OpenMM code with the backbone's topology and positions (N, CA, C; nanometers):
from openmm import Vec3, app, unit

residues = "MET ASP TYR ALA ILE ILE GLU SER GLY GLY LYS GLN TYR ARG VAL GLN ARG GLY ASP THR VAL ARG VAL GLU THR VAL PRO GLY ASP GLU GLY ASP ALA VAL GLU PHE ASP ASN VAL LEU LEU VAL SER GLN ASN GLY SER LEU SER LEU GLY THR PRO SER VAL PRO GLY ALA ARG VAL THR THR GLU VAL VAL ARG LYS GLY ARG ALA LYS LYS ILE ILE VAL PHE LYS TYR LYS ALA LYS THR ARG TYR ARG ARG LYS ASN GLY HIS ARG GLN SER TYR THR ASP LEU LYS VAL THR ASP ILE SER LEU GLY".split()
positions = [
    Vec3(-0.2532, 1.1699, -1.8158),
    Vec3(-0.2759, 1.0700, -1.7142),
    Vec3(-0.1818, 1.0982, -1.5969),
    Vec3(-0.2379, 1.1495, -1.4881),
    Vec3(-0.1599, 1.1805, -1.3690),
    Vec3(-0.1497, 1.0561, -1.2816),
    Vec3(-0.0300, 1.0300, -1.2313),
    Vec3(-0.0114, 0.9175, -1.1408),
    Vec3(0.1008, 0.9490, -1.0436),
    Vec3(0.1100, 0.8659, -0.9394),
    Vec3(0.2145, 0.8812, -0.8393),
    Vec3(0.2574, 0.7430, -0.7929),
    Vec3(0.3776, 0.7372, -0.7377),
    Vec3(0.4261, 0.6149, -0.6761),
    Vec3(0.4453, 0.6448, -0.5283),
    Vec3(0.3735, 0.5686, -0.4448),
    Vec3(0.3803, 0.5897, -0.3000),
    Vec3(0.4410, 0.4666, -0.2345),
    Vec3(0.4878, 0.4853, -0.1112),
    Vec3(0.5418, 0.3735, -0.0349),
    Vec3(0.4575, 0.3550, 0.0904),
    Vec3(0.4170, 0.2297, 0.1142),
    Vec3(0.3390, 0.1970, 0.2333),
    Vec3(0.3696, 0.0540, 0.2735),
    Vec3(0.4049, 0.0336, 0.3990),
    Vec3(0.4326, -0.1010, 0.4472),
    Vec3(0.5539, -0.1641, 0.3827),
    Vec3(0.6513, -0.0826, 0.3406),
    Vec3(0.7722, -0.1350, 0.2781),
    Vec3(0.7550, -0.1736, 0.1331),
    Vec3(0.6385, -0.1434, 0.0755),
    Vec3(0.6119, -0.1757, -0.0655),
    Vec3(0.5777, -0.0479, -0.1408),
    Vec3(0.5977, -0.0498, -0.2717),
    Vec3(0.5686, 0.0671, -0.3538),
    Vec3(0.4478, 0.0385, -0.4417),
    Vec3(0.3617, 0.1397, -0.4572),
    Vec3(0.2380, 0.1257, -0.5343),
    Vec3(0.2256, 0.2403, -0.6329),
    Vec3(0.1854, 0.2081, -0.7561),
    Vec3(0.1575, 0.3099, -0.8568),
    Vec3(0.0080, 0.3381, -0.8513),
    Vec3(-0.0288, 0.4638, -0.8237),
    Vec3(-0.1699, 0.4975, -0.8047),
    Vec3(-0.2100, 0.6134, -0.8941),
    Vec3(-0.3378, 0.6143, -0.9323),
    Vec3(-0.3992, 0.7234, -1.0076),
    Vec3(-0.5237, 0.7665, -0.9325),
    Vec3(-0.5731, 0.8846, -0.9643),
    Vec3(-0.6964, 0.9328, -0.9017),
    Vec3(-0.8105, 0.8387, -0.9405),
    Vec3(-0.8858, 0.7924, -0.8393),
    Vec3(-0.9979, 0.7014, -0.8635),
    Vec3(-0.9628, 0.5549, -0.8444),
    Vec3(-0.8343, 0.5213, -0.8352),
    Vec3(-0.7923, 0.3818, -0.8152),
    Vec3(-0.8258, 0.3338, -0.6748),
    Vec3(-0.8472, 0.2033, -0.6626),
    Vec3(-0.8569, 0.1402, -0.5318),
    Vec3(-0.7372, 0.0472, -0.5184),
    Vec3(-0.6596, 0.0662, -0.4126),
    Vec3(-0.5375, -0.0111, -0.3934),
    Vec3(-0.5431, -0.0811, -0.2578),
    Vec3(-0.4936, -0.2055, -0.2527),
    Vec3(-0.4927, -0.2843, -0.1294),
    Vec3(-0.3522, -0.2800, -0.0706),
    Vec3(-0.3408, -0.2234, 0.0509),
    Vec3(-0.2121, -0.2109, 0.1186),
    Vec3(-0.2198, -0.2830, 0.2530),
    Vec3(-0.1030, -0.3000, 0.3165),
    Vec3(-0.1035, -0.3547, 0.4518),
    Vec3(-0.1762, -0.2569, 0.5420),
    Vec3(-0.2231, -0.3039, 0.6562),
    Vec3(-0.3085, -0.2262, 0.7447),
    Vec3(-0.2499, -0.0889, 0.7771),
    Vec3(-0.3327, 0.0141, 0.7612),
    Vec3(-0.2996, 0.1500, 0.8029),
    Vec3(-0.4036, 0.1935, 0.9054),
    Vec3(-0.3670, 0.2819, 0.9987),
    Vec3(-0.4639, 0.3239, 1.1006),
    Vec3(-0.5797, 0.4024, 1.0399),
    Vec3(-0.6973, 0.3870, 1.0958),
    Vec3(-0.8158, 0.4591, 1.0495),
    Vec3(-0.9323, 0.3654, 1.0289),
    Vec3(-1.0522, 0.4223, 1.0376),
    Vec3(-1.1744, 0.3454, 1.0174),
    Vec3(-1.2278, 0.3708, 0.8778),
    Vec3(-1.3300, 0.2938, 0.8387),
    Vec3(-1.3913, 0.3107, 0.7070),
    Vec3(-1.4456, 0.4522, 0.6933),
    Vec3(-1.4158, 0.5166, 0.5801),
    Vec3(-1.4604, 0.6527, 0.5550),
    Vec3(-1.3591, 0.7582, 0.5951),
    Vec3(-1.2562, 0.7222, 0.6711),
    Vec3(-1.1533, 0.8177, 0.7122),
    Vec3(-1.0612, 0.8510, 0.5952),
    Vec3(-1.0034, 0.9709, 0.6002),
    Vec3(-0.9050, 1.0124, 0.5009),
    Vec3(-0.7653, 0.9787, 0.5516),
    Vec3(-0.6822, 0.9247, 0.4626),
    Vec3(-0.5443, 0.8907, 0.4959),
    Vec3(-0.4542, 0.9597, 0.3949),
    Vec3(-0.3527, 1.0327, 0.4441),
    Vec3(-0.2593, 1.1025, 0.3553),
    Vec3(-0.1250, 1.0324, 0.3560),
    Vec3(-0.0643, 1.0229, 0.2388),
    Vec3(0.0686, 0.9657, 0.2249),
    Vec3(0.1650, 1.0780, 0.1879),
    Vec3(0.2668, 1.0996, 0.2742),
    Vec3(0.3687, 1.2008, 0.2482),
    Vec3(0.4895, 1.1410, 0.1766),
    Vec3(0.5072, 1.0103, 0.1904),
    Vec3(0.6224, 0.9445, 0.1303),
    Vec3(0.5917, 0.9112, -0.0159),
    Vec3(0.5926, 1.0158, -0.1006),
    Vec3(0.5627, 1.0021, -0.2429),
    Vec3(0.6961, 1.0019, -0.3172),
    Vec3(0.7249, 0.8944, -0.3897),
    Vec3(0.8544, 0.8785, -0.4537),
    Vec3(0.8604, 0.9422, -0.5920),
    Vec3(0.7453, 0.9510, -0.6598),
    Vec3(0.7414, 1.0047, -0.7958),
    Vec3(0.6020, 1.0586, -0.8235),
    Vec3(0.5947, 1.1719, -0.8957),
    Vec3(0.4660, 1.2285, -0.9352),
    Vec3(0.4741, 1.2663, -1.0817),
    Vec3(0.3743, 1.2257, -1.1592),
    Vec3(0.3638, 1.2638, -1.2993),
    Vec3(0.2341, 1.3415, -1.3174),
    Vec3(0.2469, 1.4725, -1.3520),
    Vec3(0.1296, 1.5562, -1.3752),
    Vec3(0.1484, 1.6356, -1.5032),
    Vec3(0.0485, 1.6294, -1.5905),
    Vec3(0.0483, 1.7029, -1.7162),
    Vec3(0.1741, 1.6782, -1.7983),
    Vec3(0.2225, 1.5547, -1.7968),
    Vec3(0.3390, 1.5192, -1.8769),
    Vec3(0.4724, 1.5518, -1.8124),
    Vec3(0.4730, 1.6220, -1.7002),
    Vec3(0.5999, 1.6515, -1.6335),
    Vec3(0.6207, 1.5530, -1.5199),
    Vec3(0.7450, 1.5122, -1.5021),
    Vec3(0.7793, 1.4093, -1.4051),
    Vec3(0.8606, 1.4707, -1.2923),
    Vec3(0.8167, 1.4493, -1.1680),
    Vec3(0.8916, 1.4950, -1.0507),
    Vec3(0.9398, 1.3713, -0.9763),
    Vec3(1.0713, 1.3559, -0.9718),
    Vec3(1.1314, 1.2397, -0.9096),
    Vec3(1.1959, 1.2804, -0.7788),
    Vec3(1.1666, 1.2089, -0.6720),
    Vec3(1.2177, 1.2437, -0.5404),
    Vec3(1.3501, 1.1781, -0.5091),
    Vec3(1.4220, 1.2386, -0.4139),
    Vec3(1.5479, 1.1803, -0.3679),
    Vec3(1.5495, 1.1772, -0.2157),
    Vec3(1.4923, 1.0887, -0.1443),
    Vec3(1.4129, 0.9754, -0.1913),
    Vec3(1.2656, 1.0081, -0.2135),
    Vec3(1.2130, 1.1182, -0.1536),
    Vec3(1.0715, 1.1495, -0.1762),
    Vec3(1.0591, 1.2913, -0.2304),
    Vec3(0.9469, 1.3174, -0.2975),
    Vec3(0.9214, 1.4482, -0.3576),
    Vec3(0.8757, 1.5436, -0.2465),
    Vec3(0.9477, 1.6555, -0.2249),
    Vec3(0.9079, 1.7469, -0.1168),
    Vec3(0.7733, 1.8131, -0.1464),
    Vec3(0.6840, 1.8118, -0.0475),
    Vec3(0.5539, 1.8769, -0.0608),
    Vec3(0.4476, 1.7957, -0.1312),
    Vec3(0.4835, 1.6794, -0.1848),
    Vec3(0.3857, 1.5979, -0.2567),
    Vec3(0.3017, 1.5181, -0.1579),
    Vec3(0.1719, 1.5056, -0.1889),
    Vec3(0.0792, 1.4315, -0.1037),
    Vec3(-0.0170, 1.3510, -0.1907),
    Vec3(-0.0498, 1.2336, -0.1409),
    Vec3(-0.1551, 1.1531, -0.2024),
    Vec3(-0.2604, 1.1326, -0.0948),
    Vec3(-0.3821, 1.1795, -0.1223),
    Vec3(-0.4927, 1.1677, -0.0275),
    Vec3(-0.5804, 1.0502, -0.0681),
    Vec3(-0.6105, 0.9644, 0.0294),
    Vec3(-0.6928, 0.8468, 0.0034),
    Vec3(-0.8041, 0.8386, 0.1067),
    Vec3(-0.9009, 0.7541, 0.0772),
    Vec3(-1.0121, 0.7297, 0.1690),
    Vec3(-1.0197, 0.5804, 0.1958),
    Vec3(-1.0353, 0.5427, 0.3230),
    Vec3(-1.0442, 0.4018, 0.3601),
    Vec3(-1.1793, 0.3480, 0.3151),
    Vec3(-1.1749, 0.2473, 0.2281),
    Vec3(-1.2971, 0.1867, 0.1756),
    Vec3(-1.3349, 0.0648, 0.2592),
    Vec3(-1.2355, -0.0154, 0.2934),
    Vec3(-1.2632, -0.1418, 0.3606),
    Vec3(-1.1399, -0.1894, 0.4342),
    Vec3(-1.1623, -0.2580, 0.5456),
    Vec3(-1.0537, -0.3248, 0.6177),
    Vec3(-1.0895, -0.4717, 0.6267),
    Vec3(-0.9892, -0.5578, 0.6243),
    Vec3(-1.0186, -0.7004, 0.6332),
    Vec3(-0.8936, -0.7824, 0.6496),
    Vec3(-0.9116, -0.9131, 0.6328),
    Vec3(-0.8003, -1.0058, 0.6419),
    Vec3(-0.8054, -1.0986, 0.5218),
    Vec3(-0.6870, -1.1282, 0.4682),
    Vec3(-0.6763, -1.2121, 0.3488),
    Vec3(-0.7018, -1.3580, 0.3834),
    Vec3(-0.7052, -1.4420, 0.2812),
    Vec3(-0.7236, -1.5850, 0.3024),
    Vec3(-0.6052, -1.6416, 0.3792),
    Vec3(-0.6288, -1.7470, 0.4524),
    Vec3(-0.5241, -1.8101, 0.5316),
    Vec3(-0.4270, -1.8852, 0.4402),
    Vec3(-0.2983, -1.8670, 0.4676),
    Vec3(-0.1980, -1.9480, 0.3994),
    Vec3(-0.1381, -2.0427, 0.5025),
    Vec3(-0.0961, -2.1591, 0.4563),
    Vec3(-0.0377, -2.2595, 0.5440),
    Vec3(0.1138, -2.2568, 0.5246),
    Vec3(0.1863, -2.2446, 0.6351),
    Vec3(0.3326, -2.2482, 0.6333),
    Vec3(0.3720, -2.3821, 0.6929),
    Vec3(0.4305, -2.4694, 0.6102),
    Vec3(0.4651, -2.6042, 0.6546),
    Vec3(0.6141, -2.6256, 0.6369),
    Vec3(0.6831, -2.6552, 0.7477),
    Vec3(0.8271, -2.6827, 0.7444),
    Vec3(0.8456, -2.8319, 0.7663),
    Vec3(0.9383, -2.8904, 0.6910),
    Vec3(0.9561, -3.0355, 0.6957),
    Vec3(1.1013, -3.0679, 0.6654),
    Vec3(1.1582, -3.1564, 0.7444),
    Vec3(1.2925, -3.2077, 0.7157),
    Vec3(1.2848, -3.3593, 0.7097),
    Vec3(1.3349, -3.4139, 0.6026),
    Vec3(1.3260, -3.5574, 0.5803),
    Vec3(1.4112, -3.6351, 0.6809),
    Vec3(1.3621, -3.7477, 0.7211),
    Vec3(1.4341, -3.8460, 0.8029),
    Vec3(1.4659, -3.7992, 0.9452),
    Vec3(1.4124, -3.6863, 0.9904),
    Vec3(1.4453, -3.6398, 1.1253),
    Vec3(1.3214, -3.6164, 1.2105),
    Vec3(1.2062, -3.6541, 1.1619),
    Vec3(1.0789, -3.6366, 1.2323),
    Vec3(1.0523, -3.4900, 1.2683),
    Vec3(1.0923, -3.4007, 1.1809),
    Vec3(1.0728, -3.2575, 1.2056),
    Vec3(0.9611, -3.2069, 1.1159),
    Vec3(0.8522, -3.1621, 1.1773),
    Vec3(0.7403, -3.1044, 1.1026),
    Vec3(0.6837, -2.9896, 1.1851),
    Vec3(0.6585, -2.8766, 1.1200),
    Vec3(0.5953, -2.7616, 1.1852),
    Vec3(0.4889, -2.7077, 1.0905),
    Vec3(0.3681, -2.6915, 1.1425),
    Vec3(0.2590, -2.6396, 1.0602),
    Vec3(0.2065, -2.5122, 1.1251),
    Vec3(0.2036, -2.4049, 1.0496),
    Vec3(0.1552, -2.2755, 1.0960),
    Vec3(0.0614, -2.2160, 0.9930),
    Vec3(-0.0329, -2.1352, 1.0378),
    Vec3(-0.1190, -2.0615, 0.9472),
    Vec3(-0.0975, -1.9128, 0.9663),
    Vec3(-0.1290, -1.8350, 0.8630),
    Vec3(-0.1125, -1.6894, 0.8711),
    Vec3(-0.2208, -1.6212, 0.7873),
    Vec3(-0.2815, -1.5168, 0.8455),
    Vec3(-0.3766, -1.4330, 0.7719),
    Vec3(-0.3271, -1.2903, 0.7805),
    Vec3(-0.3001, -1.2297, 0.6647),
    Vec3(-0.2487, -1.0934, 0.6589),
    Vec3(-0.3644, -0.9942, 0.6619),
    Vec3(-0.3546, -0.8934, 0.7485),
    Vec3(-0.4542, -0.7865, 0.7524),
    Vec3(-0.4267, -0.6881, 0.6398),
    Vec3(-0.5337, -0.6297, 0.5843),
    Vec3(-0.5174, -0.5341, 0.4753),
    Vec3(-0.6171, -0.4198, 0.4887),
    Vec3(-0.5921, -0.3136, 0.4123),
    Vec3(-0.6822, -0.2003, 0.4026),
    Vec3(-0.6966, -0.1649, 0.2556),
    Vec3(-0.8200, -0.1507, 0.2078),
    Vec3(-0.8452, -0.1039, 0.0716),
    Vec3(-0.8610, 0.0471, 0.0752),
    Vec3(-0.7839, 0.1171, -0.0083),
    Vec3(-0.7853, 0.2634, -0.0120),
    Vec3(-0.8263, 0.3114, -0.1498),
    Vec3(-0.9119, 0.4144, -0.1542),
    Vec3(-0.9503, 0.4771, -0.2808),
    Vec3(-0.8779, 0.6108, -0.2905),
    Vec3(-0.8036, 0.6314, -0.3988),
    Vec3(-0.7252, 0.7538, -0.4168),
    Vec3(-0.8189, 0.8665, -0.4577),
    Vec3(-0.8185, 0.9751, -0.3790),
    Vec3(-0.9074, 1.0877, -0.4082),
    Vec3(-0.8329, 1.2063, -0.4671),
    Vec3(-0.7034, 1.2228, -0.4329),
    Vec3(-0.6309, 1.3396, -0.4829),
    Vec3(-0.4810, 1.3145, -0.4829),
    Vec3(-0.4145, 1.3695, -0.5859),
    Vec3(-0.2683, 1.3678, -0.5952),
    Vec3(-0.2265, 1.5132, -0.6108),
    Vec3(-0.1516, 1.5659, -0.5131),
    Vec3(-0.1098, 1.7060, -0.5222),
    Vec3(0.0416, 1.7152, -0.5110),
    Vec3(0.0966, 1.8105, -0.5824),
    Vec3(0.2419, 1.8286, -0.5857),
    Vec3(0.2878, 1.9272, -0.4806),
    Vec3(0.1977, 2.0042, -0.4255),
    Vec3(0.2341, 2.0929, -0.3159),
    Vec3(0.2369, 2.2336, -0.3477),
] * unit.nanometer
topology = app.Topology()
chain = topology.addChain("A")
for resn in residues:
    res = topology.addResidue(resn, chain)
    for name in ("N", "CA", "C"):
        topology.addAtom(name, app.Element.getBySymbol(name[0]), res)
């Protein structure tokens, strides 16, 4: 079972070939290929390559499946007895990526 750990948008994701992973927005349209060079760990054929901080020459190739925005969350700030209330909404943009290849270089 080959897998890799990549970093995108300040978060780390464990991915395998064929997986679909939801990350923060990355540039590209649906059907475009996106490569990740910041690969922190690669496991292939039982051998583990650990980067310091990233594995040199390692690449994870993905394909953009879908772009969208998540459900709205409500951010409500309130302080008792001071008539302080603030209501805000936020929708996070995301990109769904399908992993097509993991190469060690």
